[in-house]
N, C-alpha and C positions, 0 to 999 in steps of 0.2 A: 504493499500500502505505500502510494508516494507522497502522505501527507509530511508538509517541510518540517525539520527540526524546530523547537518551540525557542531557541538562541537566533534563528534565523529569522521565523516571526517576528520576534522581540522589536526588530529594525523598523518593522512593517509598522507597526502598533501605533495608535494616537488616540488621544484623550476624546470620547466620544461628544463631550460637552464642546470643547474648545478648540479639537485637530491638534492640539500641541504633543510634545513627546512623552511618552510614558516611561517611569523607571520603575523596577522591582526594589523593594522595600519592607524588611518588618513586616509580611507575611500579608504585601497587597500590592496593588500599583498605583501609584502616583502621579498625577499629574504636573509638570514641571512649571506649567504657567497659573492656572487657574486653581492648583492646590488641591484638586478633588482627588478624592482617595475611592479604589476602588477593589473591592475586596476577592478572595478565592475561597469557591467553595465547591469541595468535592473536589480538588484538586486542580479545578477550574479558572484560570479568571474570569470575573463578570462585568464585563467593558459596558453596563449600562446606564446612563444617565435618567434614572427612574423619575427625574421629575419630567420626564418626556416620554413613558414610556407605560403601556398597558401592564407591565410585567413589575412587579413589587419585589423590593429585597425582604419584607418578610414571608413571601410567598413562597421564592428560590429556598430561603434558610430552611421554612419547614419541609420543604419535598426534597433535600439536600439537591437541588438542585436540577430532580428528575424532570420530565415533563408533566404540565399541568393535567393532560389527558392522558388516561388508563392507554398504556402499553405495553399492556402484560406479556408473559409467555402464551397464553391462551389465542389473544389479540393475532400476535405474531404470526403462530400455526396458523392462522384459520385465515391471513392474507395469502400467504404460502400455497395453502390450497386450492382458494380461488384460484391467484393468481397462475398457477399451475393450468388450472382446468378453463380458464378464460382468457387468458394473455393472448392475444389474437395482435399487439400492438407492434406491429414492425417498423415504424414511422421513428419512435422515439430514437432506440438503439441505432437507427440509422442516422441518425440527426447526429448522435452522441460522437458515431465516428468519423462525420465531419468536422463536428465540433475539435475533436482534439488536431485533426491535421491541421485546421486553422490556426490555431493556438501555438502546435509544433512549428508553424513556419512563421511566428512573429519573434522566437527566440528559442537558442537552444534547451534551454531549461524554464518555460515560461510559468509564469504565477498562476495557477487557476482557484479562482474564490468560487466556492461552492457556498451561495446564502441558501440557509437553512436544510442544513448537512447534517440535520439527527439523525435519520434515514437515509437509507441509499435507495434513491430511486429506479424507476427501471430504466435500463440502458446507463446507466452510472458505470458498470461494472469496465465501461471502457477508459474510464479517465481513472478510477482507482489502479488497475491494472497495467497503467503505461508507467513503466520507470521514470519516462524523460519528461514527465508534468510533475510541476512542484507544488500540491494542491495545500488551499488552506480552507478550512470549513466552519462553521459557525451554526448555531441555531440559538433557539431562546432556554435551552435545557441541553441538559448534559447527555453526550453517547459516546459510544466507541469511536466514532467517528469524527465529534467536535474538537477543536482545538482550544477554544473558548466560547461563553456565553456573549451573545451580542442582541441589541434591535437592530434590524435593517435598516432601521429609519435614521438612525446614526451609527453607519459601519466604521469600527473602531481601526480603520485602516489610511495611511498616510496618501494625497490626493496622488494619482498616476502612477501608482505602486503596483498595479495589476494588469497581467495582460489578458486575461480572457475571464467571462462569470459564467457562471451554472447557476439557473433558478428557475426550480421546475415544482409545479405546486406548491407555491409559495404565497404569491401577490396575491390571490383570494383571502390568505389569512392576514394581511395586513391593514390598519387602518386608512394608510396613506398610500397607496401604490404609485402615485405619482413623486412622493416625496423618495419612496425605494429607489423607482429607476433614476433618479436626479442623483442618490449618492450612489448609485454602479457609474454612470457616468462619472462622477469623480472621482473614484478609486481607479478606472481602468486608466493604462496608458493610451494617447492618440494611437486611432486605429485598433484600438482593444476592442476585440470579440466579445458578445454574451449573446445566450440563448435564453430564453423564456419559454415557458410552457404553463398553460393557465386555462380553469375551467372557463368554458362559454357556457353550458348546460348542466349542471351535475347540482346534486341534492344539498343540503347542509352534511359538511361532515368538522369534525372538532368541534360540534358544538359553538361555545360561546367565542369561538378564536375563528370565525367564517365570516367575510366581511362583504365580498365583492365578485361578481364575473366581470367576463369583455368577450361582446362579439370578436372575429378577426377583424375587422375595421377600427373599434375602439383599441383591440391591442395595439394594432398598429399605431395611432395615436399616440398612445401611451409611450410608445418608442421613438417620438415623431423625429426628436434630436439625433437619432443613428440612422445612418444607411441600411436599408433593407437588403439582406443578401438572399434571404427566401424566408418566406411564410408559409402559413397554411395548418390543416386540420390534422391534428396531432391522435386524436378520437372522433370518430365517426358519429351520425345519428344511430347506429347500432347500438352502440355503448352507451348512446346517454339513454333511449331504450329502456336498457337493462337498468340502470339507475333509477327510473323512473318506476320499474314494474318494483325491483327493490325496495325502494322506500314507500310503497302504497301499501306492501302486503308484510312492510315491518310493522305501519301504520295500525290496518285491518285486522292484527295478532297480536299487535305492541308487543312484537318478539324482534331482535335483532337477526336471530338466526330463522326466523319461518323465510326473512328478507332476504336471505343470503342462499338457501335453500329454492327459493324460486328463480334466483339469479342463475343459479348452477342447474336448473331445470330447463332453462331457456336460455343456454347459453347459447345456440345457435340463431340468437337473433343477432348477436354481434357479425355475422358473415354477410346480412344484407350490407352493408357497405362495402362491399365488393362490386355490389351491380348498382350504386348509388354515385353520379358524377360528381364531380370536386365542386362546382357552384351549389349544388341541392346541399351537399356536404357541408359545406362552411355555415350554411343558413342555420345548420341544425346542429351542429358538432357539438361533442361534448366537452371536447379540450381540442386550445388552438396553440400554433406555436409560432416564435418569432427566430430568427439570427439576423443580426445587425451589427456594425462596426459603430464603434464611436466618431461621430461627427462634429464639425463646427457648423454645421447647419440646420434648419429646421425645415420640415413641409409645414406649408400652409393650411389654413384651414379648409380652404377649397379642394384643396391636392386629396383629401383623405374621401371626399366625394367619388372621386373619379377612382380609387382606391378599389371601391367597393369590389368584391369578389365574385358574390353571390348571386342566385339567379331568378331573385324576386324581379317582376318587372317593374323598369320606371320609366319616367319619361325627365331627362335631366338636361339643361340648355346652359352650358357652361361658357360665360365669357370673360374670352384671357385677353389681356391687356394687350 
C-alpha cells in the first residue's frame, strides 16, 4: 500500500484555520501562526477547526475517533456479499486506471490525495496497488487507511502540494460541496488532476450525514473552474431502480435485510443499463463522474446549458456575442 510516510506528510500539513505551518509538540499539533492546537486521538492527528465543522471534538473523543455511522463487521460482510452479487460497475475501475496514468504523467512519484478515504471504494485498488503513487488519505473518522482526521471543507494541506485528487461518494455527505471543490483546487498543483464520483438518484445513506445530489450538468457546474477531460454516467438507471426497490421494501417491512433481499432477488435489473442509450442514462443515472484538470478559467453560466448531455427534448436559442 503506497501511503506516504508521516514524516514526508508532515511537510505538507497546514493549519486548517489559517493555512500556516504545523509543528508536532507535546502530543499535539500546533500552528506556528494562530497558535491553535490540534489533538491526537487514537494515534491520528485531528486537524479540524471545530468552530467551522459539523464534527465535534467531544464526539470524536467519545468514539475514540471511530465513525459516527455504524460500520461493524456484519455491515462489512453484508456489503461484500451484495457487492459480489450485484457488482456490474465497470466504469469506475476503468476510470481509476485512467486516473492513475494521468497522475503518473505529472511526476515520477505523484502525490495523490484521497478525500474521504476512510474506506476503499470501487476501483481504488488500482491506486492502492500502484507503488509509484504517493497516497495521502483522510476522513472524518479513523480507519486502517486514514493518515489523519480532517474536514474536507478545510483541507489541512499546503497550497499546490498535491498532483491528483480522488473524491468518490463524498460530495453528497458534505454541507458545502462548492467549498470542498474550491479546497481541492487550492491544494492541487497547476494542471493537477481530479476525479469525482457523486450520486444523482440514490436514497439517503449514512443518515444525518447525507445532504446533496447532482445531475450530470450540476456536477459539471460544480467543477466549472476545471477543464473537463471526460464526464458521464458511473451507475445507470438500472442501478437507480434497484436503489429505489431496496428502500421501498425496507420501508414496507421496516427491515434493512428485507430491502437487501429484494435487491438480490432483482439483481438482473442492473443489466437493463446495457440497452439504455447514454443520453437517457444521463437523465436517470444513479451516479455520475467527472474527470478534470485544474484551470485558471471558468465556465460561463450560459455554457452549462450547451453542456447538457441528456435526452430531454428542448428548444434553446443561444445568442452568442
